[in-house]
C-alpha positions as CSV (number, residue, x, y, z in Angstrom):
1,M,-19.2,4.9,-1.3
2,S,-17.2,2.1,0.8
3,I,-16.0,-1.1,-0.9
4,Q,-17.9,-2.5,2.2
5,Q,-21.2,-0.7,1.2
6,L,-21.0,-2.4,-2.2
7,Y,-21.6,-5.5,-0.7
8,N,-23.8,-4.7,2.5
9,P,-25.1,-1.5,2.4
10,T,-27.3,-1.9,5.7
11,D,-23.7,-1.9,7.6
12,T,-22.2,2.1,7.2
13,S,-20.6,2.2,10.0
14,I,-17.0,3.0,9.6
15,P,-14.7,3.5,12.6
16,T,-12.8,5.9,13.7
17,F,-9.1,5.1,15.5
18,Q,-7.3,9.0,16.9
19,F,-3.1,7.4,17.3
20,P,-2.2,10.5,18.8
21,E,1.8,8.6,18.9
22,L,1.4,9.4,15.5
23,L,1.9,13.2,16.4
24,F,5.7,12.5,17.3
25,V,6.1,11.0,13.6
26,E,4.3,13.3,12.1
27,D,6.9,16.3,14.0
28,Q,10.0,14.5,12.9
29,L,8.9,14.2,9.7
30,Q,8.5,17.9,9.6
31,V,12.1,18.4,11.1
32,V,13.5,16.0,8.4
33,L,12.2,17.2,5.3
34,N,12.8,21.2,6.4
35,K,16.6,20.7,6.6
36,A,16.5,20.1,2.4
37,D,17.3,22.6,0.4
38,G,16.1,24.5,-2.5
39,L,12.7,22.2,-4.8
40,I,13.6,19.0,-2.9
41,Q,12.1,21.0,-0.2
42,Q,9.6,22.3,-1.5
43,T,8.1,19.7,-3.1
44,C,8.9,16.5,0.2
45,V,7.5,19.3,2.4
46,S,4.0,19.5,-0.3
47,L,3.7,16.1,0.0
48,L,3.8,15.7,2.9
49,Q,1.5,18.5,3.3
50,S,-1.2,16.5,0.9
51,G,-1.7,13.8,3.8
52,G,-2.0,10.0,3.5
53,K,-2.8,7.6,6.1
54,R,0.2,6.9,7.8
55,I,-0.2,3.3,7.7
56,R,3.0,2.3,7.9
57,P,4.3,4.9,10.9
58,L,1.3,3.4,12.2
59,L,2.1,-0.3,12.2
60,T,5.7,0.4,13.1
61,L,4.4,1.9,16.3
62,Y,1.6,-0.4,17.2
63,S,3.3,-3.1,16.7
64,G,6.1,-2.1,18.7
65,M,3.7,-1.2,21.6
66,C,2.5,-4.8,21.7
67,F,5.2,-6.1,23.4
68,A,6.7,-3.2,25.6
69,P,6.3,1.0,25.9
70,L,6.5,3.7,23.1
71,N,9.8,4.4,22.7
72,P,12.5,6.7,20.7
73,L,13.6,4.0,18.4
74,M,10.1,3.2,17.8
75,I,10.0,6.6,15.9
76,Q,12.4,7.0,14.8
77,A,11.7,3.7,12.3
78,A,8.4,5.1,11.7
79,V,9.8,8.2,10.5
80,A,12.4,5.9,8.4
81,A,9.3,3.6,7.1
82,E,7.6,6.6,6.0
83,L,10.3,8.6,3.9
84,I,10.6,5.4,2.1
85,H,6.9,5.3,1.4
86,M,7.0,8.9,0.1
87,A,10.5,7.8,-2.0
88,S,8.3,4.7,-3.5
89,L,5.3,7.0,-4.5
90,I,7.1,9.8,-6.1
91,H,9.2,6.9,-8.0
92,D,5.7,4.8,-9.0
93,D,4.2,8.2,-10.3
94,V,7.9,8.4,-12.6
95,I,6.7,5.1,-13.8
96,D,3.1,5.3,-14.4
97,E,3.6,9.4,-15.7
98,S,0.5,9.8,-13.7
99,A,-0.1,13.5,-13.4
100,T,-2.0,14.0,-9.6
101,R,-2.5,11.8,-6.5
102,R,-4.5,12.5,-3.7
103,G,-6.1,15.2,-5.6
104,K,-3.1,17.5,-6.6
105,P,-0.3,17.4,-9.3
106,T,2.4,14.8,-8.9
107,V,5.7,16.2,-8.3
108,N,6.9,14.7,-11.9
109,S,3.8,16.2,-13.7
110,L,5.0,19.7,-12.2
111,H,9.3,19.9,-12.1
112,G,9.5,16.8,-14.4
113,D,10.6,13.2,-14.1
114,H,14.4,14.3,-13.4
115,A,13.7,16.3,-10.7
116,A,11.2,13.9,-8.9
117,I,13.4,11.0,-9.6
118,L,16.4,13.1,-7.1
119,T,13.3,13.5,-5.0
120,G,13.1,10.2,-4.7
121,D,16.6,9.5,-3.5
122,Y,16.9,12.0,-1.6
123,L,14.0,10.7,0.8
124,F,15.6,7.1,0.5
125,A,18.7,8.7,1.1
126,E,17.3,10.5,4.4
127,A,15.3,7.1,5.8
128,F,18.7,5.4,5.8
129,N,20.7,8.1,7.6
130,I,17.8,7.8,10.0
131,L,18.4,4.0,10.3
132,S,22.2,4.2,10.5
133,T,22.6,7.0,13.0
134,Q,20.1,6.0,15.2
135,Q,21.8,2.3,15.0
136,L,18.6,0.7,13.7
137,L,20.3,-1.9,11.8
138,D,17.5,-4.5,12.8
139,S,14.7,-2.9,11.3
140,M,17.6,-1.5,8.6
141,K,17.2,-5.5,8.0
142,Y,14.3,-5.8,7.3
143,L,13.4,-2.5,5.4
144,V,16.1,-2.7,2.9
145,E,14.9,-6.6,2.0
146,A,11.3,-4.6,1.3
147,I,12.7,-2.0,-0.9
148,Q,14.2,-5.0,-2.4
149,A,11.1,-6.7,-3.3
150,M,9.6,-3.3,-4.1
151,C,11.9,-3.4,-7.2
152,A,11.6,-6.8,-8.5
153,G,7.6,-5.9,-7.9
154,E,7.5,-3.2,-10.0
155,V,9.9,-4.7,-12.7
156,N,7.5,-7.8,-12.6
157,Q,4.5,-5.8,-13.4
158,A,5.8,-4.1,-16.1
159,S,7.2,-7.1,-17.8
160,E,3.3,-8.6,-17.1
161,Q,1.8,-5.8,-18.2
162,F,-1.5,-7.4,-21.0
163,S,-0.3,-10.7,-20.1
164,V,-3.2,-13.5,-19.5
165,S,-0.8,-16.1,-18.8
166,V,-0.3,-14.0,-15.4
167,N,-2.3,-16.6,-13.2
168,T,-3.0,-16.0,-8.7
169,E,-0.5,-17.2,-7.7
170,H,1.7,-15.1,-9.9
171,Y,-0.4,-11.9,-8.6
172,F,0.1,-12.7,-5.0
173,S,4.2,-12.8,-5.1
174,R,3.6,-9.6,-6.9
175,I,1.8,-7.8,-3.8
176,A,3.8,-8.9,-1.5
177,Q,6.6,-7.4,-3.4
178,K,4.6,-4.4,-3.9
179,T,3.3,-3.6,-0.9
180,G,3.2,-6.7,1.7
181,I,6.6,-7.2,2.6
182,L,6.8,-3.5,3.7
183,L,4.0,-3.4,5.3
184,A,5.5,-7.1,7.2
185,A,8.8,-4.6,7.5
186,C,7.5,-2.3,9.4
187,C,5.0,-4.5,11.8
188,Q,8.6,-6.7,12.7
189,S,10.8,-3.7,12.5
190,G,9.0,-2.4,15.4
191,A,8.4,-5.0,17.2
192,I,11.5,-6.0,17.2
193,L,12.9,-2.4,18.7
194,A,10.2,-3.6,21.7
195,G,12.3,-7.0,22.1
196,A,10.1,-9.3,20.8
197,L,10.6,-12.7,20.7
198,S,11.2,-14.2,17.3
199,E,8.0,-16.3,17.2
200,D,5.8,-13.1,17.5
201,L,8.1,-11.7,14.6
202,A,6.8,-13.9,12.6
203,L,3.3,-13.3,13.1
204,M,3.8,-9.5,13.0
205,R,5.4,-9.9,9.5
206,E,1.9,-12.5,9.4
207,Y,-0.2,-10.0,10.1
208,G,1.6,-7.3,8.3
209,L,1.8,-9.7,4.8
210,N,-2.0,-10.5,5.1
211,I,-3.0,-6.8,5.1
212,G,-1.0,-5.7,2.5
213,Y,-2.5,-8.2,0.1
214,A,-5.7,-6.7,1.2
215,Y,-5.1,-3.4,0.4
216,Q,-3.9,-3.8,-2.1
217,I,-6.9,-6.3,-3.2
218,T,-9.0,-3.3,-2.5
219,D,-7.0,-1.2,-4.7
220,D,-7.7,-3.4,-7.3
221,I,-11.2,-2.9,-6.4
222,L,-11.1,0.9,-6.1
223,D,-9.8,1.4,-9.3
224,I,-12.6,-0.3,-11.0
225,S,-15.8,0.6,-9.4
226,G,-14.0,4.0,-7.0
227,N,-14.5,7.8,-8.0
228,T,-11.8,10.3,-9.3
229,E,-13.2,12.7,-6.6
230,S,-12.3,10.3,-3.6
231,L,-9.5,8.2,-5.1
232,G,-7.2,11.6,-5.7
233,K,-6.4,9.8,-9.5
234,P,-7.9,8.4,-12.4
235,V,-10.3,5.6,-12.5
236,G,-9.1,2.7,-14.7
237,A,-5.6,3.3,-14.7
238,D,-4.7,-0.4,-14.1
239,L,-6.8,-1.5,-16.9
240,V,-5.6,1.6,-19.3
241,N,-2.1,0.3,-18.2
242,G,-2.4,-3.5,-18.8
243,N,-1.6,-4.5,-14.8
244,I,-3.4,-7.5,-14.5
245,T,-5.2,-7.5,-11.0
246,L,-7.2,-9.9,-9.3
247,P,-10.5,-9.1,-10.7
248,V,-9.4,-9.1,-13.9
249,L,-7.8,-12.8,-13.4
250,Y,-10.9,-14.1,-11.9
251,L,-12.4,-12.5,-15.4
252,L,-10.1,-14.2,-17.0
253,D,-11.5,-17.8,-15.6
254,N,-14.5,-16.8,-16.1
255,P,-16.7,-19.0,-19.1
256,I,-18.7,-16.5,-20.2
257,Y,-16.5,-13.1,-20.6
258,G,-12.6,-15.3,-20.4
259,N,-11.7,-15.3,-23.8
260,W,-13.4,-12.1,-24.8
261,L,-10.9,-10.1,-22.1
262,R,-8.3,-12.1,-23.9
263,E,-9.0,-10.6,-27.3
264,I,-8.7,-7.5,-25.9
265,M,-5.6,-8.2,-24.3
266,K,-4.1,-9.0,-27.3
267,T,-4.3,-5.7,-28.6
268,R,-2.0,-4.4,-25.9
269,K,-4.7,-1.0,-26.0
270,I,-8.5,-0.2,-24.3
271,S,-10.4,2.6,-26.2
272,Q,-12.6,4.1,-23.3
273,Q,-15.6,2.3,-24.9
274,G,-13.4,-0.6,-24.1
275,I,-12.5,-0.1,-20.3
276,Q,-16.5,0.2,-20.0
277,S,-17.2,-2.4,-21.3
278,V,-14.5,-4.5,-19.1
279,K,-15.9,-2.5,-15.9
280,E,-18.8,-3.3,-16.8
281,A,-18.0,-7.1,-17.2
282,L,-16.0,-7.3,-14.0
283,I,-19.3,-6.1,-12.2
284,C,-22.0,-7.9,-13.6
285,S,-19.5,-12.0,-13.2
286,G,-19.3,-11.3,-10.0
287,S,-15.3,-10.8,-10.0
288,I,-15.0,-7.9,-8.0
289,K,-17.5,-9.6,-5.4
290,Q,-15.3,-12.8,-5.4
291,A,-11.7,-10.0,-4.9
292,Y,-13.4,-8.2,-2.4
293,A,-13.7,-12.0,-1.0
294,T,-10.4,-13.1,-1.8
295,A,-9.4,-9.8,0.7
296,T,-11.8,-10.3,3.6
297,Q,-10.2,-13.6,4.3
298,C,-7.1,-11.8,4.6
299,I,-8.5,-9.9,6.5
300,S,-9.1,-12.8,8.7
301,K,-6.3,-14.5,8.6
302,A,-4.2,-11.1,9.0
303,K,-6.5,-10.7,12.5
304,A,-5.6,-15.0,13.5
305,S,-2.4,-14.3,13.6
306,L,-2.4,-12.2,16.2
307,D,-4.2,-14.8,18.7
308,T,-1.0,-15.1,21.1
309,V,-0.2,-11.6,20.9
310,P,-0.9,-10.5,24.8
311,G,-3.8,-8.4,24.4
312,S,-4.1,-4.0,25.0
313,P,-5.1,-1.4,23.2
314,Y,-2.3,-1.2,20.9
315,K,-3.3,-5.3,19.4
316,S,-7.0,-3.9,19.3
317,A,-5.9,-0.6,17.4
318,L,-4.5,-3.2,14.7
319,I,-7.2,-5.6,14.8
320,H,-10.1,-2.7,13.9
321,L,-7.2,-1.2,11.4
322,A,-7.4,-5.0,9.4
323,D,-11.1,-4.4,9.2
324,S,-10.8,-0.9,8.2
325,I,-8.8,-1.6,4.9
326,L,-12.0,-3.4,4.0
327,Q,-14.0,-0.2,4.1
328,R,-11.8,2.3,2.5
329,T,-12.6,5.3,0.0
330,N,-9.3,6.1,-1.2
């Protein structure tokens, strides 16, 4: 069941769109990763074949194509963006001690943390090799900012585990660092390679940030209401790890459940029964519904930022992509 269906069961339509330009990115990713040797090649190709939504390359290409026809530099920037994303996933799995991703064993669970970290480092190096040799310095500027932000976001999340002093301002700052700034960078990266003006770059950044917010909020919701099979990872991982998500923040503010949840968080360890109780409270209190409403507001802001962008099939695709985030099941 999708998030959208949880709150609007009469609307079960999930639009599907074909993005043929991503085939160029997929081919280039295969070329890049097949150059690696031994275990690194094996793990990288396996991760590539495990799937993924390719949202970051898509944002790079279609943000650029809103302003100019597709060019080879956009494709190379899109490849670099996906390599950075893949590297961050591998490193995240080490940090979170995750055993599965997309329903398959993680690199760290198969080959250990040492191999996983070095594999992630290799992917980062390949991304910057592309950005430097292809003279994509404008794109590199945005993507470097995004990597710095992702690192800061992970450190901040670790320091805030089980902390009931986190507020919504902290939360949005953290998810901007972890998710939003990279998506914004992809949008800016594609647009600048198309010759977009500075005011258009600002609009594309706003679009990327807001779909990043919505993406992370729906991730928070799926951690509670999703299922392991569709998510490809255990449900309730955020609760177990003490990550303060938006539904949890709303529950902490709830006059009935807030103090009860604070006492649980103080223990810094939640039992399986406790996790189930918190999940039920999140649903019954309306905290999940409130979080979904916030994600919907973010999507509205994202689409509004495209109002002055020239009409095209690519702009329409970005609008549909934003709407589809609210219908995620994984």
